[in-house]
N, C-alpha and C positions, 0 to 999 in steps of 0.2 A: 874354217870354223871360227866364229866370232868369240873372242875371249869374254867370258862373263865376269863382271866385277861385283864385289859385294856392295850393298846399298850405300854404306858409309863412305867407301872409297870413291864410288861414282859421284856421290853428292859433293864431296870435297873437290873432286876433279872439276866439277861444274863451277864451284865457288872460286877455285884458283884461277880458272880461265876467265871468269867474269870479272874478277878483281883486277887482273892485268888489263882487260879491255876498258874497265871503268877509269883506270888511272891513265892509260895511254891514249885512249880515244875520247874519253869523257863520258860520264854517266848518261847524259841526255842524248848523245850521238850513238852510243853503243846500242845494239838491238839484240833481241832474243836470237835472231838468225845468226848474228855474229858469234854469239855464245855457242850455238849449235855447231857452227863450222869450226870453231876453235877446239871443241871437244870431240868433233866427229861423231855426233850422236843425232838421233832422230828427234823430231819435235815431240813425239809422244814420250820419249825418255825424259826430256826436260820437264814436261808438265806432270810427270809422275812425281817429281821431287819439288817443283816450284810452280806456283800459279801465275807468276808474273816476274818481270825484271825488278820491280820494287821489292818483291819478296826475296829475291836473290840478294839485293843490296842490304836488306835488313839482316839476312843470315850472315853476310860477310862482316857487317858491323858487330853483330852479336858474337861472332867468333873471336874478334879482337877483344871485345869486352870480357869474354870468358877467359881468354888467355891472360888478360891483365888481372882478373880476379884470382886465377890460379897462382900467378906470380906473387900477388899480395899475400895469399895464404901461406906460401912457402916462407916468405919473410916473417910473417906472424908466428909461425911454428918454430923459428930458430931461437932456442933458449939462451944463446950467447949474446944476442943483440939487445941493446937497451931500447927503451921506448922511442927516444929521439932518433936513434939509428934506424929503427924500423920505419918510422915516418919518412925519413930521408930516402931510404931504399925504395919504399912504395911510390913516393912521389917521383923519383928518378925514372922508375919503370913506366909510369904513366905519362910523364912530361917529355921524355926523350925517346919517342917511338922510332922504329926503323923507317927507312925511306919509303917502303911500299905503303905503310900505314899513313905516312904524311901525305902521300898522293891521294889516298882514299879520303882523308880528312878534308883536303882541298875540294874534292867533289861534294862532300857533305855540306860544305859551306856555300855551295851554289844556291841561288835563289829558288831553284826547283826542288831543293831537298831540305827545306827549312823544317818541315814536320819530322822527317827522318832524323835530322840532326838533333832535334829536341828529344826524340825518343832515345837516342844514343846517350845523351847527357843524363836523362832520367834513369836509364838502366845502369849507367856507371855509378850514380849516386846510391841507388838501391843496393848494388852489389858490394861497393867498397865501404859504405858507412858502417856495417856491422863489424867488418875486419878492423877498420881504424878505431872504432869504439873500444874494441878489445885492447888495442895498443894504448889508448888513453887510460884504460883501467890499469894496465901494467904501469904506466907512468905515475898514476896515483899511488900505487903500491911502492914505487921507487922514490916517491916524494918530490917528483919534478912537475907534476900536474896537480891541480886541485879544482875539480868541478863536480857538482852533484848530478850532472846530466851528461855523461859521456856520449851516449847515442845521439841525443838531440843537438849537442854542441857540434859534433862532427857533421851531422846532416846540414846544419846551417853553414858551416865553413865550406863544406864540399859544394853545396849549391852555389854559393856566392863565388867561389873560385872557378868552378866549372863554367859559369856563365860570364861573370865580369872580366875574367882574365883570358877569355877566349878571343883571340885576335881575328877569328873568322866572323865573329858577331860584332865586336867593337873594333874598329880599325884604329887602335891606339898608336900614336907615335911612340918611339922608343922611350923618350923621357916621360911621357904620360904613363906608359905601362910600368916603368920603374917606380913611380910614385904610388901606383895602385898596389904593386907587390910589397913595397915598404909598409904601406898602411895595412895591408892584409896580414903581414907578419906580426905587427903590433896587436891587431885584432885577435889573431890566433893566441897570442900570449895571454891576453886578458880573458878571453873566453875559456881557455883551458887552465887558467891559473898558473901559468908558467912564468919563470923568471924573465925579466926584461932582457931582450937581446938573445935569448936562447934559441929563437927560430931564425937567426940571421942566415943560416944555411939555405933557407928557402929563397932568399934574394940571390945568393950565389948560384943556386940551381937555375934560376931564370936568366941570370946575367953572368955567366961564367967568365966572360972576358973582361968584365969591369971590376972584378974584385979578386 
């Protein structure tokens, strides 16, 4: 008798298998048939949950984004952390992903996935900006930030960092990226009304072995 799994468990099983295939075989080379074989499911079962391979990839990316959002919300809700510490912890979680996410990001950077990569960047900005805006408001209360527009300030900073500092989009050399990050920290300080040098930890986050 075939074991019946609940829909959420089956859906995650398909996503897990597809994620491994996309990273090991490559998104463009992996097929729906490969996913079916990896999960040992029928074609009808697959199409009950997803309409295409592209939809599967979108769901995998969205799962990572939602996990990142949940992590950021946990940091936000910690009453013992200062505003600067919360920003550092949220950035660490976003910028130091596990190996399997790094493999998936490499696939998103492929020329065939430009639109999907763009969608992931947009979704990240939309979900993280309200959380970080609350952190900025906390910083204003603490007297370390001074900006009349926390939400908009964070949106501009997030969009610029997510795009310009993405080495999958811009193939910066190490010294070029360092200059960008140094400039970005100064921009953050001015936009958020923070003390000069107070965001130096951002540079150390991107270049831990140099500082």
